C-alpha positions as CSV (number, residue, x, y, z in Angstrom):
1,X,77.4,96.1,87.9
2,X,81.1,95.3,88.8
3,X,81.9,94.3,85.2
4,X,85.3,96.1,85.2
5,X,86.2,94.8,88.7
6,X,85.1,91.2,87.9
7,X,87.2,91.2,84.7
8,X,90.3,92.5,86.4
9,X,90.0,90.3,89.5
10,X,89.3,87.2,87.4
11,X,92.5,87.6,85.4
12,X,94.5,88.5,88.5
13,X,93.3,85.6,90.7
14,X,93.6,83.1,87.8
15,X,97.4,83.6,87.9
16,X,97.6,82.5,91.5
17,X,94.9,79.8,91.6
18,X,97.2,77.2,90.1
19,X,100.1,77.8,92.6
20,X,101.2,74.7,94.6
21,X,102.1,77.0,97.4
22,X,102.0,80.7,98.3
23,X,105.0,82.8,99.1
24,X,105.1,86.4,100.3
25,X,106.6,87.3,96.9
26,X,103.8,85.8,94.7
27,X,101.1,87.2,97.1
28,X,102.8,90.6,96.9
29,X,102.4,90.8,93.1
30,X,98.8,89.5,93.2
31,X,97.9,92.0,96.0
32,X,99.3,94.8,93.9
33,X,97.0,93.8,91.1
34,X,94.0,93.5,93.4
35,X,94.7,96.9,94.8
36,X,94.8,98.4,91.3
37,X,91.6,96.7,90.4
38,X,89.8,98.1,93.5
39,X,91.2,101.7,92.8
40,X,90.0,101.5,89.2
41,X,86.6,100.5,90.5
42,X,86.5,103.8,92.4
43,X,86.7,102.2,95.8
44,X,87.7,104.7,98.5
45,X,91.4,104.6,99.3
46,X,91.0,103.9,103.1
47,X,88.8,100.9,102.2
48,X,91.4,99.6,99.7
49,X,94.2,100.0,102.2
50,X,92.3,98.1,105.0
51,X,91.1,95.4,102.5
52,X,94.6,94.7,101.2
53,X,96.1,94.6,104.8
54,X,93.4,92.1,105.9
55,X,93.9,89.8,102.9
56,X,97.7,89.9,103.3
57,X,97.5,89.1,107.0
58,X,95.3,86.1,106.4
59,X,97.2,84.9,103.3
60,X,100.6,84.7,104.8
61,X,99.4,83.3,108.1
62,X,98.7,79.7,109.0
63,X,95.3,79.8,107.3
64,X,96.9,79.3,103.8
65,X,100.1,77.5,104.6
66,X,98.2,74.6,106.1
67,X,95.8,74.1,103.2
68,X,96.1,71.6,100.4
69,X,95.2,74.1,97.7
70,X,96.7,77.5,98.6
71,X,95.5,79.2,95.4
72,X,91.9,78.4,96.0
73,X,92.3,79.3,99.7
74,X,93.6,82.7,98.6
75,X,90.5,83.3,96.4
76,X,88.3,82.3,99.3
77,X,90.1,84.9,101.6
78,X,89.5,87.6,99.0
79,X,85.8,86.6,98.8
80,X,85.5,86.6,102.6
81,X,87.1,90.1,102.8
82,X,84.8,91.4,100.1
83,X,81.8,90.2,102.1
84,X,83.2,91.7,105.3
85,X,83.8,95.1,103.5
86,X,80.1,95.1,102.4
87,X,78.6,93.9,105.8
88,X,78.7,90.1,105.6
89,X,74.9,89.6,105.9
90,X,71.7,91.2,104.6
91,X,70.2,93.4,107.2
92,X,66.4,93.6,107.1
93,X,64.2,96.6,107.8
94,X,63.2,96.8,111.5
95,X,59.4,96.9,111.3
96,X,58.9,95.4,114.8
97,X,57.1,98.3,116.3
98,X,53.6,99.5,117.1
99,X,52.0,100.2,113.7
100,X,52.5,102.2,111.7
101,X,56.3,101.7,111.3
102,X,57.6,105.0,109.9
103,X,60.4,105.0,107.3
104,X,62.1,108.3,106.5
105,X,63.8,108.6,103.1
106,X,66.7,111.1,102.7
107,X,69.1,111.8,99.9
108,X,70.3,114.3,97.2
109,X,68.2,115.4,94.3
110,X,68.4,113.0,91.3
111,X,69.5,110.0,93.4
112,X,66.2,108.2,92.6
113,X,64.6,108.8,96.1
114,X,60.9,109.1,95.0
115,X,61.2,106.1,92.7
116,X,62.8,104.1,95.5
117,X,59.8,105.0,97.8
118,X,57.5,103.3,95.2
119,X,59.8,100.4,94.7
120,X,60.2,99.8,98.4
121,X,56.4,100.1,98.8
122,X,55.9,97.4,96.2
123,X,58.5,95.1,97.9
124,X,56.9,95.5,101.3
125,X,53.4,94.9,99.9
126,X,54.3,91.8,97.9
127,X,57.1,90.1,100.0
128,X,56.2,91.3,103.5
129,X,52.4,91.4,103.0
130,X,52.3,94.9,104.6
131,X,49.8,97.7,103.9
132,X,51.7,100.8,102.9
133,X,50.9,104.6,102.9
134,X,53.3,106.9,101.1
135,X,53.5,110.7,101.6
136,X,55.7,113.5,100.1
137,X,57.1,116.1,102.4
138,X,58.9,117.8,99.5
139,X,57.3,121.2,99.6
140,X,59.8,122.7,97.1
141,X,58.8,120.7,94.1
142,X,55.1,120.2,93.3
143,X,56.3,117.8,90.5
144,X,57.7,115.5,93.2
145,X,54.4,115.3,95.0
146,X,52.6,114.5,91.7
147,X,55.3,111.9,90.7
148,X,54.8,110.1,94.0
149,X,51.0,110.1,93.6
150,X,51.4,108.6,90.1
151,X,53.9,105.9,91.3
152,X,51.7,105.0,94.3
153,X,48.8,104.4,91.9
154,X,51.1,102.2,89.7
155,X,52.1,100.0,92.6
156,X,48.6,100.1,94.2
157,X,49.5,101.5,97.6
158,X,47.8,104.4,99.4
159,X,48.9,108.0,98.8
160,X,48.5,110.7,101.4
161,X,48.0,114.1,99.6
162,X,50.1,117.1,100.5
163,X,50.9,120.5,98.9
164,X,53.6,123.2,98.9
165,X,51.8,125.5,101.3
166,X,52.2,123.0,104.2
167,X,55.2,122.5,106.5
168,X,57.0,119.1,106.2
169,X,56.4,118.2,109.9
170,X,52.7,118.9,109.6
171,X,52.4,116.8,106.4
172,X,54.2,113.8,108.0
173,X,52.3,114.0,111.3
174,X,48.9,114.1,109.4
175,X,49.9,111.1,107.3
176,X,50.9,109.1,110.4
177,X,47.7,110.0,112.2
178,X,45.7,108.9,109.1
179,X,47.6,105.6,109.0
180,X,46.8,104.9,112.7
181,X,43.1,105.4,112.0
182,X,43.2,103.1,108.9
183,X,45.4,100.4,110.7
184,X,48.1,100.8,108.0
185,X,51.3,98.9,108.7
186,X,54.0,101.1,107.2
187,X,54.3,104.8,106.4
188,X,57.1,105.9,104.0
189,X,57.9,109.6,104.1
190,X,59.7,111.1,101.1
191,X,61.7,114.2,101.8
192,X,63.1,117.1,99.7
193,X,66.4,116.5,97.9
194,X,69.0,119.1,97.2
195,X,71.8,119.4,94.6
196,X,74.4,119.3,97.4
197,X,74.7,118.9,101.1
198,X,73.8,122.2,102.8
199,X,73.1,123.4,106.3
200,X,69.5,124.5,105.7
201,X,68.5,121.1,104.2
202,X,70.2,119.3,107.1
203,X,68.4,121.4,109.8
204,X,65.0,120.8,108.1
205,X,65.4,117.0,107.9
206,X,66.8,116.9,111.5
207,X,63.7,118.7,112.7
208,X,61.5,116.3,110.7
209,X,63.3,113.3,112.1
210,X,63.0,114.5,115.7
211,X,59.2,115.1,115.2
212,X,58.3,111.8,113.7
213,X,60.9,109.5,115.3
214,X,61.1,106.9,112.4
215,X,62.1,103.3,113.0
216,X,64.2,103.4,109.8
217,X,66.1,106.4,108.3
218,X,67.3,105.3,104.9
219,X,69.8,107.2,102.8
220,X,69.2,106.9,99.0
221,X,72.3,107.3,96.9
222,X,73.3,106.9,93.2
223,X,75.8,104.1,92.7
224,X,77.3,105.8,89.7
225,X,78.8,108.6,91.8
226,X,81.3,106.0,93.0
227,X,83.2,106.8,96.2
228,X,81.5,110.2,96.3
229,X,78.4,108.2,97.2
230,X,80.1,107.0,100.4
231,X,81.3,110.5,101.2
232,X,77.8,112.0,100.8
233,X,76.4,109.1,102.9
234,X,78.9,110.0,105.6
235,X,77.8,113.7,105.6
236,X,74.2,112.6,106.1
237,X,75.1,110.1,108.7
238,X,76.8,112.8,110.8
239,X,73.5,114.8,110.7
240,X,71.0,112.0,111.0
241,X,71.0,108.6,112.8
242,X,70.9,106.6,109.5
243,X,69.9,103.0,109.8
244,X,70.7,101.9,106.3
245,X,71.4,102.8,102.6
246,X,69.5,102.2,99.4
247,X,72.0,102.1,96.5
248,X,70.2,103.1,93.2
249,X,71.2,102.8,89.5
250,X,73.6,100.0,90.3
251,X,72.8,98.4,86.9
252,X,74.4,101.4,85.2
253,X,77.6,101.3,87.3
254,X,80.3,99.1,85.8
255,X,82.7,99.8,88.6
256,X,81.0,99.1,91.9
257,X,83.1,101.4,94.1
258,X,80.1,102.7,96.0
259,X,79.0,99.2,97.1
260,X,82.4,98.4,98.5
261,X,83.0,101.8,100.2
262,X,79.7,102.8,101.9
263,X,79.7,100.3,104.8
264,X,83.3,100.9,105.6
265,X,83.0,104.7,105.6
266,X,79.6,105.1,107.3
267,X,79.3,101.9,109.3
268,X,75.8,101.6,108.0
269,X,74.5,98.6,106.0
270,X,73.4,98.7,102.4
271,X,69.9,97.3,102.8
272,X,68.6,97.4,99.2
273,X,70.1,97.8,95.7
274,X,68.3,99.2,92.7
275,X,69.1,97.1,89.6
276,X,67.0,98.9,86.9
277,X,64.3,101.4,86.0
278,X,61.4,98.9,86.4
279,X,59.2,99.4,89.4
280,X,60.1,95.9,90.7
281,X,63.8,96.4,90.2
282,X,64.8,96.7,93.9
283,X,66.5,93.8,95.6
284,X,67.7,93.1,99.2
285,X,71.5,93.6,99.3
286,X,73.3,90.3,100.1
287,X,77.1,90.9,100.6
288,X,77.9,87.2,100.1
289,X,76.0,87.0,96.8
290,X,77.5,90.3,95.5
291,X,81.0,89.1,96.5
292,X,80.4,85.9,94.5
293,X,79.3,88.0,91.5
294,X,82.4,90.2,91.8
295,X,84.6,87.1,91.6
296,X,82.8,85.8,88.5
297,X,81.1,83.0,90.5
298,X,77.6,84.1,89.7
299,X,74.6,84.5,91.9
300,X,72.4,81.5,91.4
301,X,70.4,82.1,94.6
302,X,69.1,85.5,93.4
303,X,68.3,84.0,90.0
304,X,66.2,81.3,91.6
305,X,64.4,83.9,93.8
306,X,63.6,85.9,90.7
307,X,62.3,82.8,88.9
308,X,60.1,82.2,92.0
309,X,58.6,85.7,92.1
310,X,58.5,86.8,88.5
311,X,57.7,83.8,86.4
312,X,54.0,83.2,85.7
313,X,53.6,79.8,87.4
314,X,50.3,79.0,85.7
315,X,51.8,79.6,82.2
316,X,54.9,77.6,83.1
317,X,52.8,74.7,84.4
318,X,50.7,74.7,81.2
319,X,53.7,74.7,79.0
320,X,55.4,71.9,81.0
321,X,52.2,69.9,80.7
322,X,51.9,70.6,77.0
323,X,55.5,69.6,76.3
324,X,55.4,66.5,78.5
325,X,52.3,65.3,76.6
326,X,54.2,65.7,73.4
327,X,51.9,68.4,72.0
328,X,54.9,70.5,70.8
329,X,56.3,74.0,71.4
330,X,55.1,76.7,69.0
331,X,56.1,80.3,68.4
332,X,53.4,81.6,70.8
333,X,55.1,79.6,73.5
334,X,58.5,81.0,72.4
335,X,57.2,84.6,72.6
336,X,55.9,83.9,76.1
337,X,59.4,82.8,77.1
338,X,60.9,86.0,75.7
339,X,58.4,88.1,77.7
340,X,59.2,86.2,80.9
341,X,62.9,86.7,80.3
342,X,62.3,90.5,79.9
343,X,60.5,90.6,83.2
344,X,63.6,89.2,84.9
345,X,65.9,92.0,83.5
346,X,66.5,90.5,80.1
347,X,69.0,87.9,78.9
348,X,72.0,89.8,80.1
349,X,70.4,90.4,83.5
350,X,70.0,86.6,83.8
351,X,73.4,85.7,82.4
352,X,75.2,88.1,84.8
353,X,74.0,85.8,87.7
354,X,75.4,82.7,86.1
355,X,78.8,81.3,87.2
356,X,81.7,81.8,84.8
357,X,80.3,84.7,82.8
358,X,83.5,86.6,83.2
359,X,85.1,83.9,81.0
360,X,82.6,84.5,78.1
361,X,84.2,86.7,75.4
362,X,82.8,90.2,74.8
363,X,82.0,89.3,71.2
364,X,79.7,86.6,72.3
365,X,78.1,88.7,75.1
366,X,77.3,91.4,72.5
367,X,75.3,88.8,70.5
368,X,73.1,88.0,73.5
369,X,71.6,91.4,74.0
370,X,68.1,92.6,74.9
371,X,67.7,94.5,71.7
372,X,67.8,91.1,69.9
373,X,65.1,89.8,72.3
374,X,62.9,92.8,71.5
375,X,63.4,92.3,67.8
376,X,62.4,88.6,68.1
377,X,59.3,89.5,69.9
378,X,58.4,92.1,67.2
379,X,58.8,89.5,64.5
380,X,56.5,87.0,66.2
381,X,53.9,89.7,66.8
382,X,53.9,90.3,63.0
383,X,52.8,86.7,62.4
384,X,49.3,85.4,62.1
385,X,47.9,83.0,64.7
386,X,48.2,80.2,62.1
387,X,51.9,81.0,61.4
388,X,52.7,81.0,65.1
389,X,51.1,77.6,65.5
390,X,52.6,76.1,62.3
391,X,56.0,77.8,61.6
392,X,56.7,75.4,58.8
393,X,54.2,77.3,56.5
394,X,56.4,80.5,56.7
395,X,57.9,80.7,53.3
396,X,59.1,83.5,50.9
397,X,56.0,85.7,50.6
398,X,55.1,85.3,54.3
399,X,58.7,86.1,55.4
400,X,58.6,89.3,53.3
401,X,55.3,90.4,54.9
402,X,56.5,89.5,58.5
403,X,59.8,91.4,58.0
404,X,58.0,94.5,56.7
405,X,55.5,94.4,59.5
406,X,58.2,94.1,62.2
407,X,60.6,96.6,60.6
408,X,63.3,94.0,60.2
409,X,65.0,92.1,57.3
410,X,64.2,88.7,55.9
411,X,67.5,87.4,57.3
412,X,66.3,88.4,60.8
413,X,63.2,86.3,60.3
414,X,65.3,83.4,59.1
415,X,67.5,83.8,62.2
416,X,64.5,83.7,64.5
417,X,63.1,80.6,62.9
418,X,66.5,78.9,63.2
419,X,66.7,79.8,66.9
420,X,63.1,78.6,67.4
421,X,63.9,75.3,65.8
422,X,66.8,74.8,68.2
423,X,64.5,75.6,71.2
424,X,61.8,73.3,69.8
425,X,64.4,70.4,69.7
426,X,65.3,71.1,73.3
427,X,61.7,71.1,74.4
428,X,61.2,67.8,72.6
429,X,64.0,66.3,74.7
430,X,62.2,67.4,77.8
431,X,59.1,65.3,76.9
432,X,61.2,62.1,76.8
433,X,62.8,60.1,79.6
434,X,65.3,62.1,81.7
435,X,63.6,65.3,80.3
436,X,65.3,68.2,82.1
437,X,68.8,66.5,82.1
438,X,68.6,66.0,78.3
439,X,67.4,69.6,77.8
440,X,70.3,71.0,79.9
441,X,72.7,68.9,77.9
442,X,71.3,70.4,74.7
443,X,71.7,73.9,76.1
444,X,75.4,73.1,76.9
445,X,75.8,72.0,73.3
446,X,74.2,75.2,72.0
447,X,76.5,77.3,74.2
448,X,79.5,75.4,73.0
449,X,78.4,76.0,69.4
450,X,77.9,79.7,70.1
451,X,81.3,79.9,71.7
452,X,82.9,78.2,68.7
453,X,85.7,76.7,70.8
454,X,86.4,80.1,72.5
455,X,88.7,80.0,75.5
456,X,87.0,79.6,78.9
457,X,83.8,78.1,77.4
458,X,84.8,74.6,78.4
459,X,82.9,73.2,75.3
460,X,79.6,74.1,76.9
461,X,78.3,76.3,79.6
462,X,80.6,79.2,80.8
463,X,83.6,78.1,82.7
464,X,83.0,74.4,82.0
465,X,79.9,74.6,84.2
466,X,78.0,71.4,84.7
467,X,74.3,71.0,85.2
468,X,73.3,71.8,88.8
469,X,72.3,68.8,90.9
470,X,68.6,68.2,91.3
471,X,67.7,69.1,87.7
472,X,67.6,65.5,86.6
473,X,63.9,65.6,85.9
474,X,60.7,67.2,87.1
475,X,60.7,67.2,90.8
476,X,57.3,66.5,92.5
477,X,56.4,69.0,95.2
């Protein structure tokens, strides 16, 4: 998400970051470029107009003229205004009510509403430790009821049955009554979607809303529809007292116009953002982190949170212990690392959250793709247990067999073994004194080698990044 906007803004703001002082003239040129970048990202025109005015007012005021580094101050103003446009802080769900807390989901057909019900259920169950009941009040599509039942089973939350002969209000009331008897914390009501906003649909959902009086009314909208997403949200907001928005399919939207337009046009916060098809790919929406990603500064906080929730801590502890005891790092361990990476959205999903990724050339990004990760996993799966434990025995005949078994070429097997050897060396550095610091240094060297002296790589991590403080060794908890 935001790839196009990040690229354009990074180039534009780089031109001004080295200025000794800012004048109205050089701000004017930069603001014109920022305006074009936002319009190309499909941000709604009123939002662009207000954004540019706010930045200009702050930039030519005392705030910048008094600073020692005006170029950096200008970038900070742009970041601050991006946060402001998107709502400044993450707004949580309001679940402070007599259980069950009822959440009503609204939206057009195809926006990912039913999937979002399941994703939100999983998030509430795992992060908030809530018991959840889901119910479908979509009496027009039997497939929607069945889909929700299947997803509820997948995320292990309770499903309340319904069918197309019932009225939506009766379905929702029966589900809420059941939840009260079972002392369930949250009830999520899925509603019927339509291909477009129409009066009949609005009347039905208004009646349903009035009957069940939900604590949260969430509008689910597809990020890839750009500023149309904001306009549709506004139409729903006029009919229903929306409390927030869930922005879906954001991983497929390179522009990001919806995220920057919705809050301004509707006045309602984006509460969650869907970043993939996987059932756990729903994240709280943090405007400050998103603004940081738009400006190519990364989102290390979200990356750390993903590591906390998605990494198998037992496996990680066993590997750390094994490496520290000098027992080595084998291909079985390497495969486990690849699987963990996939659970976090793949290599590109992780790299997008690292600072300075906008400086990495596209040619290099294309080499670090998730297809290559899948291929490496397939090659390791084609090996015997002995080969994974002792990669040095993999010679000619074995390489041919592994390549045939994984549907790859011998050069792919060679490439994997070479990458594994580099990883093995890094892990070896971890077992010595100053472990993690040495390993990070090795990684910087690797990135520098991959970059081949490309501009912006700083001879190491993207943007000349240094190792974060606090990673000097294994910290005791």
